[in-house]
C-alpha positions in Angstrom: 82.0 100.9 83.9 79.5 98.5 82.6 79.6 95.5 80.3 80.9 96.5 76.9 82.4 99.8 78.0 85.8 98.8 76.8 84.7 98.9 73.2 83.6 102.5 73.6 86.8 103.5 75.3 88.8 101.8 72.6 86.9 103.6 69.8 87.4 106.9 71.6 91.2 106.3 72.2 92.0 104.8 68.8 90.2 106.3 65.8 91.7 103.7 63.5 89.5 101.0 65.0 86.5 99.8 62.8 83.5 98.5 64.7 80.6 96.7 63.0 77.6 95.8 65.2 75.3 93.1 63.7 72.3 93.0 66.0 70.5 90.4 63.8 73.2 87.8 64.1 74.1 88.8 67.7 77.7 89.5 66.6 80.0 92.4 66.5 83.4 92.7 64.8 86.2 95.0 65.9 89.1 95.5 63.4 92.3 97.1 64.7 94.5 98.2 61.9 98.3 97.8 62.3 100.7 100.5 61.7 103.2 99.8 58.9 106.5 98.3 60.1 109.0 101.0 61.1 106.4 103.6 61.9 106.1 105.0 65.4 103.2 103.5 67.3 101.7 105.2 70.3 101.0 102.7 73.1 99.6 105.1 75.7 96.0 104.8 74.4 96.2 101.0 74.3 97.5 100.8 77.9 94.7 103.2 79.0 92.1 100.9 77.5 93.5 97.6 78.7 95.8 98.0 81.7 95.7 94.3 82.5 97.2 93.2 79.2 100.8 93.9 79.7 103.2 93.9 82.7 104.2 97.5 81.9 100.5 98.7 82.0 99.9 96.7 85.2 102.8 98.3 86.9 101.5 101.8 86.0 98.1 100.9 87.4 99.6 99.6 90.6 101.7 102.8 91.0 98.6 104.9 90.4 96.7 102.7 93.0 99.4 103.3 95.6 99.5 107.0 95.0 95.7 107.2 95.4 95.9 105.3 98.7 98.7 107.5 99.9 96.5 110.6 99.4 93.2 109.0 100.4 93.9 105.9 102.6 90.2 105.4 103.3 89.1 105.0 99.7 86.8 102.1 99.0 87.5 99.5 96.3 84.6 100.7 94.2 85.9 104.3 94.3 89.4 103.1 93.3 88.0 101.1 90.4 86.0 104.1 89.1 89.0 106.4 89.5 91.4 104.0 87.7 88.9 102.9 85.1 89.2 99.2 85.9 86.9 96.6 87.4 86.6 96.1 91.2 87.9 92.6 90.6 91.0 94.0 89.0 91.5 96.4 91.9 91.1 93.5 94.4 93.7 91.5 92.5 96.2 94.4 92.5 95.6 95.1 96.2 96.2 91.4 97.0 99.4 91.4 95.0 100.6 94.6 96.7 99.8 93.2 100.1 101.7 90.0 99.4 104.7 92.0 98.2 104.7 94.0 101.4 103.9 97.3 99.8 100.5 97.7 101.3 98.7 96.9 104.6 95.1 97.2 105.7 94.6 98.8 109.1 91.4 98.3 111.0 88.1 96.7 109.8 86.8 96.3 106.3 84.4 99.1 107.0 86.0 102.2 108.6 89.5 101.0 108.1 92.3 102.5 106.0 95.2 101.5 103.8 98.8 102.0 104.7 101.3 102.3 101.9 104.6 100.8 103.2 107.1 102.0 100.5 
């Protein structure tokens, strides 16, 4: 995922978003329309676009990360990031948190090693 790819994902996930791109002024405007109070609001699309924004979304990404590493313990951070749709930095932060919590351990060297899920 490259710079600005979040806007494209948001536009695909939420058709109610208005996007105005003003190249001349080097500005863009994104308008997210709120649902009327009392209506049901789907949050799944928002969590998929920005998993770092809420604790709930973060937990889901961490669960997905652990499940990936259970199935493929030799996955690289770049591959994890691409699969989860988040940055390599976000993957690194989640891995560090899971390691400090005792849920995950790295076995062997950085190259050629593997992840061990401890749950």
